Each structure stands twice: as C-alpha cells, then as structure tokens.
A tleap script that builds the chain and sets N, CA, C and O, in Angstrom:
source leaprc.protein.ff14SB
mol = sequence {
  NMET ALA LEU LYS ARG LYS ASP PHE LEU LEU
  ILE VAL GLY ILE LEU PHE PHE LEU ILE GLY
  LEU MET GLY VAL GLY LEU PRO PRO ILE TYR
  ALA ILE ILE ILE SER LEU ALA ILE TYR PHE
  GLY ILE ARG ILE PHE VAL GLY ARG ARG LYS
  LYS MET ILE GLU GLU SER VAL GLY GLU GLY
  ILE CYS VAL LYS CYS GLY SER LYS ILE GLU
  ASN GLN LYS CYS PRO ILE CYS ASP ARG LYS
  LYS PHE GLY ASN CVAL
}
set mol.1.N position { -10.762 -15.628 -9.742 }
set mol.1.CA position { -9.324 -15.772 -9.219 }
set mol.1.C position { -9.048 -17.065 -8.498 }
set mol.1.O position { -9.371 -17.333 -7.340 }
set mol.2.N position { -8.375 -17.859 -9.393 }
set mol.2.CA position { -7.848 -19.366 -8.866 }
set mol.2.C position { -7.373 -19.504 -7.548 }
set mol.2.O position { -6.620 -18.596 -7.196 }
set mol.3.N position { -7.637 -20.529 -6.587 }
set mol.3.CA position { -7.040 -20.814 -5.617 }
set mol.3.C position { -5.745 -21.408 -5.749 }
set mol.3.O position { -5.663 -22.509 -6.294 }
set mol.4.N position { -4.719 -20.827 -5.323 }
set mol.4.CA position { -3.178 -21.483 -4.996 }
set mol.4.C position { -3.392 -22.439 -3.964 }
set mol.4.O position { -4.401 -22.707 -3.312 }
set mol.5.N position { -2.038 -22.977 -3.947 }
set mol.5.CA position { -1.882 -24.237 -3.006 }
set mol.5.C position { -1.518 -23.272 -1.629 }
set mol.5.O position { -1.895 -23.597 -0.503 }
set mol.6.N position { -0.801 -22.154 -1.884 }
set mol.6.CA position { -0.720 -21.375 -0.134 }
set mol.6.C position { -1.899 -20.493 0.094 }
set mol.6.O position { -1.990 -19.982 1.210 }
set mol.7.N position { -2.869 -20.222 -0.846 }
set mol.7.CA position { -4.378 -19.826 -0.305 }
set mol.7.C position { -4.891 -20.977 0.293 }
set mol.7.O position { -5.430 -20.811 1.388 }
set mol.8.N position { -4.848 -22.181 -0.201 }
set mol.8.CA position { -5.574 -23.316 0.324 }
set mol.8.C position { -5.059 -24.047 1.657 }
set mol.8.O position { -5.692 -24.907 2.270 }
set mol.9.N position { -3.868 -23.576 1.972 }
set mol.9.CA position { -3.459 -24.015 3.330 }
set mol.9.C position { -3.575 -22.735 4.068 }
set mol.9.O position { -3.629 -22.810 5.296 }
set mol.10.N position { -3.612 -21.771 3.597 }
set mol.10.CA position { -4.086 -20.419 4.644 }
set mol.10.C position { -5.584 -20.712 5.159 }
set mol.10.O position { -5.930 -20.463 6.314 }
set mol.11.N position { -6.224 -21.128 4.427 }
set mol.11.CA position { -7.815 -20.940 4.544 }
set mol.11.C position { -8.146 -22.657 5.686 }
set mol.11.O position { -8.993 -22.734 6.575 }
set mol.12.N position { -7.139 -23.843 5.229 }
set mol.12.CA position { -7.426 -24.906 6.209 }
set mol.12.C position { -7.002 -24.240 7.644 }
set mol.12.O position { -7.770 -24.211 8.605 }
set mol.13.N position { -5.794 -23.756 7.655 }
set mol.13.CA position { -5.069 -23.519 8.756 }
set mol.13.C position { -5.928 -22.474 9.825 }
set mol.13.O position { -5.971 -22.711 11.032 }
set mol.14.N position { -6.544 -21.388 9.255 }
set mol.14.CA position { -7.576 -20.819 9.913 }
set mol.14.C position { -8.679 -21.621 9.851 }
set mol.14.O position { -9.268 -20.884 10.642 }
set mol.15.N position { -9.366 -22.340 9.658 }
set mol.15.CA position { -10.676 -23.577 9.759 }
set mol.15.C position { -10.007 -23.966 10.883 }
set mol.15.O position { -10.409 -23.494 11.946 }
set mol.16.N position { -8.991 -24.789 10.898 }
set mol.16.CA position { -8.308 -25.449 12.472 }
set mol.16.C position { -8.309 -24.411 13.718 }
set mol.16.O position { -8.740 -24.609 14.854 }
set mol.17.N position { -7.890 -23.610 13.348 }
set mol.17.CA position { -7.601 -22.128 14.040 }
set mol.17.C position { -9.147 -22.065 14.933 }
set mol.17.O position { -9.296 -22.218 16.146 }
set mol.18.N position { -10.063 -21.826 14.027 }
set mol.18.CA position { -11.299 -21.567 14.439 }
set mol.18.C position { -12.006 -22.655 15.282 }
set mol.18.O position { -12.537 -22.222 16.304 }
set mol.19.N position { -12.096 -23.752 15.094 }
set mol.19.CA position { -12.142 -25.534 15.556 }
set mol.19.C position { -11.483 -25.012 16.805 }
set mol.19.O position { -12.314 -24.677 17.650 }
set mol.20.N position { -10.410 -24.870 17.112 }
set mol.20.CA position { -9.675 -24.904 18.527 }
set mol.20.C position { -10.075 -23.639 19.175 }
set mol.20.O position { -10.012 -23.769 20.398 }
set mol.21.N position { -10.479 -22.416 18.796 }
set mol.21.CA position { -11.289 -21.649 19.483 }
set mol.21.C position { -12.797 -21.783 20.083 }
set mol.21.O position { -13.306 -21.411 21.141 }
set mol.22.N position { -13.186 -22.335 19.175 }
set mol.22.CA position { -14.830 -22.974 19.968 }
set mol.22.C position { -14.483 -24.222 20.852 }
set mol.22.O position { -15.080 -24.398 21.914 }
set mol.23.N position { -13.649 -24.969 20.471 }
set mol.23.CA position { -13.368 -26.022 21.455 }
set mol.23.C position { -12.826 -25.514 22.608 }
set mol.23.O position { -12.769 -26.329 23.529 }
set mol.24.N position { -12.351 -24.251 22.869 }
set mol.24.CA position { -11.769 -23.957 24.122 }
set mol.24.C position { -13.256 -23.047 24.864 }
set mol.24.O position { -13.341 -22.465 25.945 }
set mol.25.N position { -14.174 -23.217 23.886 }
set mol.25.CA position { -15.008 -22.509 25.025 }
set mol.25.C position { -15.663 -21.196 24.073 }
set mol.25.O position { -16.770 -20.857 24.493 }
set mol.26.N position { -15.288 -20.584 23.144 }
set mol.26.CA position { -15.640 -18.973 22.495 }
set mol.26.C position { -16.760 -19.334 21.858 }
set mol.26.O position { -16.887 -20.438 21.327 }
set mol.27.N position { -17.701 -18.384 21.864 }
set mol.27.CA position { -18.893 -18.755 21.318 }
set mol.27.C position { -18.322 -18.784 19.706 }
set mol.27.O position { -17.278 -18.356 19.214 }
set mol.28.N position { -19.448 -19.460 19.143 }
set mol.28.CA position { -18.899 -19.331 17.399 }
set mol.28.C position { -18.870 -17.987 16.888 }
set mol.28.O position { -18.001 -17.664 16.078 }
set mol.29.N position { -19.577 -17.327 17.214 }
set mol.29.CA position { -19.589 -15.772 16.303 }
set mol.29.C position { -18.314 -15.288 16.582 }
set mol.29.O position { -17.621 -15.140 15.575 }
set mol.30.N position { -17.722 -14.955 17.792 }
set mol.30.CA position { -16.609 -14.381 18.428 }
set mol.30.C position { -15.456 -15.361 17.537 }
set mol.30.O position { -14.670 -14.797 16.777 }
set mol.31.N position { -15.440 -16.519 17.665 }
set mol.31.CA position { -14.342 -17.321 16.972 }
set mol.31.C position { -14.202 -16.742 15.642 }
set mol.31.O position { -13.175 -16.156 15.302 }
set mol.32.N position { -15.697 -16.963 14.523 }
set mol.32.CA position { -15.530 -16.306 13.263 }
set mol.32.C position { -14.677 -15.088 13.172 }
set mol.32.O position { -13.653 -14.742 12.583 }
set mol.33.N position { -15.512 -14.603 13.982 }
set mol.33.CA position { -14.932 -12.896 13.386 }
set mol.33.C position { -13.431 -13.131 14.161 }
set mol.33.O position { -12.593 -13.299 13.275 }
set mol.34.N position { -13.098 -13.168 14.878 }
set mol.34.CA position { -11.425 -13.487 15.036 }
set mol.34.C position { -10.787 -14.323 14.001 }
set mol.34.O position { -9.707 -13.918 13.570 }
set mol.35.N position { -11.253 -15.379 13.547 }
set mol.35.CA position { -10.756 -15.912 12.014 }
set mol.35.C position { -10.752 -14.761 10.985 }
set mol.35.O position { -9.741 -14.298 10.457 }
set mol.36.N position { -11.757 -14.447 10.818 }
set mol.36.CA position { -11.800 -13.952 9.662 }
set mol.36.C position { -11.128 -12.434 9.400 }
set mol.36.O position { -11.130 -11.812 8.338 }
set mol.37.N position { -10.560 -12.029 10.673 }
set mol.37.CA position { -9.574 -10.785 10.957 }
set mol.37.C position { -8.647 -11.341 10.378 }
set mol.37.O position { -8.350 -10.949 9.250 }
set mol.38.N position { -7.683 -12.781 11.196 }
set mol.38.CA position { -6.988 -13.255 11.319 }
set mol.38.C position { -6.725 -13.308 9.477 }
set mol.38.O position { -6.006 -12.441 8.979 }
set mol.39.N position { -7.139 -13.998 8.907 }
set mol.39.CA position { -7.325 -14.552 7.485 }
set mol.39.C position { -7.275 -13.203 6.823 }
set mol.39.O position { -6.230 -13.058 6.188 }
set mol.40.N position { -8.065 -12.204 6.780 }
set mol.40.CA position { -7.671 -10.579 6.258 }
set mol.40.C position { -6.458 -9.956 6.441 }
set mol.40.O position { -5.832 -9.287 5.619 }
set mol.41.N position { -6.136 -10.257 7.721 }
set mol.41.CA position { -4.625 -9.782 8.117 }
set mol.41.C position { -3.724 -9.999 7.362 }
set mol.41.O position { -3.079 -9.183 6.703 }
set mol.42.N position { -3.578 -11.651 7.435 }
set mol.42.CA position { -2.402 -12.134 6.598 }
set mol.42.C position { -2.112 -11.741 5.431 }
set mol.42.O position { -0.990 -11.490 4.991 }
set mol.43.N position { -3.850 -11.631 4.514 }
set mol.43.CA position { -3.723 -11.614 3.281 }
set mol.43.C position { -3.177 -10.157 2.937 }
set mol.43.O position { -2.721 -9.811 1.847 }
set mol.44.N position { -3.317 -9.343 4.119 }
set mol.44.CA position { -3.101 -8.087 3.352 }
set mol.44.C position { -1.409 -7.429 3.661 }
set mol.44.O position { -0.803 -6.573 3.018 }
set mol.45.N position { -1.034 -8.099 4.722 }
set mol.45.CA position { -0.103 -8.406 5.265 }
set mol.45.C position { 0.945 -8.610 4.038 }
set mol.45.O position { 1.707 -7.766 3.567 }
set mol.46.N position { 0.767 -9.981 3.649 }
set mol.46.CA position { 1.283 -10.472 2.283 }
set mol.46.C position { 1.523 -9.876 1.480 }
set mol.46.O position { 2.685 -9.597 1.185 }
set mol.47.N position { 0.254 -9.379 0.695 }
set mol.47.CA position { 0.220 -8.507 -0.482 }
set mol.47.C position { 0.986 -7.378 -0.492 }
set mol.47.O position { 1.750 -7.166 -1.434 }
set mol.48.N position { 0.831 -6.207 0.937 }
set mol.48.CA position { 1.993 -5.112 0.986 }
set mol.48.C position { 3.586 -5.849 0.838 }
set mol.48.O position { 4.475 -5.341 0.155 }
set mol.49.N position { 3.733 -7.032 1.553 }
set mol.49.CA position { 5.062 -7.468 1.551 }
set mol.49.C position { 5.655 -7.795 0.395 }
set mol.49.O position { 6.783 -7.394 0.108 }
set mol.50.N position { 4.891 -8.606 -0.420 }
set mol.50.CA position { 4.875 -8.686 -1.997 }
set mol.50.C position { 5.239 -7.123 -2.758 }
set mol.50.O position { 6.282 -6.969 -3.393 }
set mol.51.N position { 4.541 -6.368 -2.638 }
set mol.51.CA position { 4.161 -5.458 -3.693 }
set mol.51.C position { 6.040 -4.540 -3.186 }
set mol.51.O position { 6.922 -4.229 -3.986 }
set mol.52.N position { 6.053 -4.391 -1.937 }
set mol.52.CA position { 7.486 -3.868 -1.401 }
set mol.52.C position { 8.502 -4.488 -1.622 }
set mol.52.O position { 9.541 -3.828 -1.652 }
set mol.53.N position { 8.564 -5.687 -1.812 }
set mol.53.CA position { 9.743 -6.681 -2.582 }
set mol.53.C position { 9.862 -6.430 -4.133 }
set mol.53.O position { 10.950 -6.231 -4.673 }
set mol.54.N position { 8.831 -6.452 -4.715 }
set mol.54.CA position { 8.712 -6.181 -6.374 }
set mol.54.C position { 9.304 -4.803 -6.673 }
set mol.54.O position { 9.967 -4.610 -7.692 }
set mol.55.N position { 9.029 -3.748 -5.675 }
set mol.55.CA position { 9.525 -2.450 -5.798 }
set mol.55.C position { 10.955 -2.248 -5.761 }
set mol.55.O position { 11.583 -1.612 -6.607 }
set mol.56.N position { 11.530 -2.916 -4.567 }
set mol.56.CA position { 12.967 -2.883 -4.411 }
set mol.56.C position { 13.623 -3.888 -5.132 }
set mol.56.O position { 14.829 -3.936 -4.890 }
set mol.57.N position { 13.186 -4.747 -5.982 }
set mol.57.CA position { 14.006 -5.424 -6.631 }
set mol.57.C position { 13.853 -4.864 -8.446 }
set mol.57.O position { 14.784 -5.100 -9.216 }
set mol.58.N position { 12.990 -4.366 -8.776 }
set mol.58.CA position { 13.243 -4.100 -9.808 }
set mol.58.C position { 12.908 -4.483 -11.239 }
set mol.58.O position { 11.835 -4.811 -11.746 }
set mol.59.N position { 14.036 -4.360 -11.711 }
set mol.59.CA position { 14.000 -5.212 -13.338 }
set mol.59.C position { 14.766 -6.837 -12.818 }
set mol.59.O position { 14.809 -7.877 -13.474 }
set mol.60.N position { 15.096 -6.674 -11.971 }
set mol.60.CA position { 15.770 -7.978 -11.339 }
set mol.60.C position { 16.791 -7.917 -10.595 }
set mol.60.O position { 16.995 -6.810 -10.095 }
set mol.61.N position { 17.978 -9.269 -10.187 }
set mol.61.CA position { 18.893 -9.041 -9.511 }
set mol.61.C position { 19.946 -9.860 -10.319 }
set mol.61.O position { 19.815 -10.941 -10.894 }
set mol.62.N position { 21.132 -8.962 -10.190 }
set mol.62.CA position { 22.264 -10.039 -11.115 }
set mol.62.C position { 22.546 -10.874 -10.467 }
set mol.62.O position { 22.480 -10.995 -9.243 }
set mol.63.N position { 22.924 -11.601 -11.317 }
set mol.63.CA position { 23.359 -13.549 -11.003 }
set mol.63.C position { 24.640 -13.699 -10.526 }
set mol.63.O position { 24.977 -14.501 -9.655 }
set mol.64.N position { 25.688 -12.552 -11.377 }
set mol.64.CA position { 27.160 -12.798 -10.638 }
set mol.64.C position { 27.254 -11.732 -8.993 }
set mol.64.O position { 27.630 -12.150 -7.898 }
set mol.65.N position { 26.849 -10.520 -9.280 }
set mol.65.CA position { 27.264 -9.697 -7.999 }
set mol.65.C position { 26.184 -9.293 -6.870 }
set mol.65.O position { 26.505 -8.692 -5.845 }
set mol.66.N position { 24.472 -9.812 -7.268 }
set mol.66.CA position { 23.329 -9.709 -6.756 }
set mol.66.C position { 22.987 -8.142 -6.493 }
set mol.66.O position { 22.310 -7.869 -5.501 }
set mol.67.N position { 23.417 -7.149 -7.316 }
set mol.67.CA position { 23.027 -6.377 -7.111 }
set mol.67.C position { 21.806 -5.851 -8.093 }
set mol.67.O position { 21.498 -6.558 -9.052 }
set mol.68.N position { 21.106 -4.593 -7.848 }
set mol.68.CA position { 19.857 -4.686 -8.336 }
set mol.68.C position { 20.354 -4.201 -9.622 }
set mol.68.O position { 21.391 -3.542 -9.692 }
set mol.69.N position { 19.321 -4.646 -11.112 }
set mol.69.CA position { 19.733 -4.428 -12.194 }
set mol.69.C position { 18.965 -3.081 -12.596 }
set mol.69.O position { 17.924 -2.823 -11.991 }
set mol.70.N position { 19.437 -2.194 -13.608 }
set mol.70.CA position { 18.942 -0.902 -13.598 }
set mol.70.C position { 19.154 -0.758 -15.073 }
set mol.70.O position { 20.165 -1.180 -15.634 }
set mol.71.N position { 18.025 -0.059 -15.773 }
set mol.71.CA position { 18.029 0.072 -17.271 }
set mol.71.C position { 18.656 -1.170 -17.911 }
set mol.71.O position { 19.732 -1.025 -18.491 }
set mol.72.N position { 18.224 -2.079 -17.871 }
set mol.72.CA position { 18.683 -3.570 -18.277 }
set mol.72.C position { 20.627 -3.741 -18.078 }
set mol.72.O position { 21.319 -4.705 -18.406 }
set mol.73.N position { 20.952 -2.771 -17.603 }
set mol.73.CA position { 22.641 -3.143 -16.804 }
set mol.73.C position { 22.872 -3.511 -15.277 }
set mol.73.O position { 21.989 -3.440 -14.423 }
set mol.74.N position { 23.942 -3.841 -15.092 }
set mol.74.CA position { 23.936 -4.280 -13.910 }
set mol.74.C position { 24.989 -2.989 -13.866 }
set mol.74.O position { 25.712 -2.727 -14.828 }
set mol.75.N position { 24.986 -2.282 -12.736 }
set mol.75.CA position { 25.708 -1.501 -12.210 }
set mol.75.C position { 27.476 -1.708 -12.078 }
set mol.75.O position { 28.420 -1.039 -12.498 }
set mol.76.N position { 27.390 -2.812 -11.386 }
set mol.76.CA position { 28.574 -3.081 -11.013 }
set mol.76.C position { 29.467 -3.844 -12.153 }
set mol.76.O position { 30.539 -3.462 -12.623 }
set mol.77.N position { 28.868 -4.805 -12.407 }
set mol.77.CA position { 29.531 -5.712 -13.558 }
set mol.77.C position { 29.938 -5.239 -14.746 }
set mol.77.O position { 31.008 -5.504 -15.294 }
set mol.78.N position { 28.643 -4.174 -15.352 }
set mol.78.CA position { 29.396 -3.717 -16.196 }
set mol.78.C position { 30.127 -2.236 -16.095 }
set mol.78.O position { 30.645 -1.562 -16.986 }
set mol.79.N position { 30.016 -2.046 -15.044 }
set mol.79.CA position { 31.556 -0.726 -14.631 }
set mol.79.C position { 32.705 -1.307 -14.625 }
set mol.79.O position { 33.691 -0.674 -15.002 }
set mol.80.N position { 32.825 -2.778 -14.149 }
set mol.80.CA position { 34.049 -4.035 -14.163 }
set mol.80.C position { 34.464 -4.084 -15.573 }
set mol.80.O position { 35.609 -3.881 -15.977 }
set mol.81.N position { 33.083 -4.469 -16.530 }
set mol.81.CA position { 33.594 -4.972 -17.753 }
set mol.81.C position { 33.961 -3.527 -18.593 }
set mol.81.O position { 34.561 -3.877 -19.609 }
set mol.82.N position { 33.892 -2.744 -18.575 }
set mol.82.CA position { 34.361 -1.145 -19.328 }
set mol.82.C position { 35.806 -0.649 -18.378 }
set mol.82.O position { 36.733 0.069 -18.755 }
set mol.83.N position { 35.671 -1.090 -17.490 }
set mol.83.CA position { 36.766 -0.467 -16.732 }
set mol.83.C position { 37.049 0.502 -16.690 }
set mol.83.O position { 38.121 1.001 -17.031 }
set mol.84.N position { 35.458 1.338 -15.933 }
set mol.84.CA position { 35.532 2.265 -15.267 }
set mol.84.C position { 35.314 2.154 -13.683 }
set mol.84.O position { 34.322 2.510 -13.046 }
set mol.85.N position { 36.369 1.631 -13.262 }
set mol.85.CA position { 36.435 1.412 -11.949 }
set mol.85.C position { 36.950 2.766 -11.131 }
set mol.85.O position { 37.068 2.740 -9.906 }
savepdb mol mol.pdb
quit
C-alpha cells in the first residue's frame, strides 16, 4: 500500500494534533490513544463515504444532463434522441 499525498497529510495533521494534546498536559499514552482513534475514525469514514459515492454513481454521470448512466446509456438524453418523450 503506497502512501498518497492525502494519507501523508492526514498523518502529519494527526502528529501535530498529538503534539498539541501533549503540550496541553495530557499524558503521552492518552494522547497517542486519542490520536490513533481519530486517525482510524477518519480512515473508516472516508472509506465508507467513497464506497457510497461509487455505488450511487454507478457506471458514471452524463456530461450533458448530469443523470446517472445505466446500461451504457443516459436515460434522459437517449429518450430525447429517439423521441420517446
């Protein structure tokens, strides 16, 4: 699994958050546990959101009207093209 730019930025952000928690006076073990919980929470949230978007988009989105493409055809544009309005 190669790290992408967004993964690197997330890790850096969580490390800064960890340093901030320890700077406030929280013991390091609690700061690490909170930071790990936030990191994995964000990863799970983003993964589920990405999966939900992929399911809702399906095969793609029509460029002309913005509707969901089904069976390699746009239901709105193809209906207009063939005069079945």
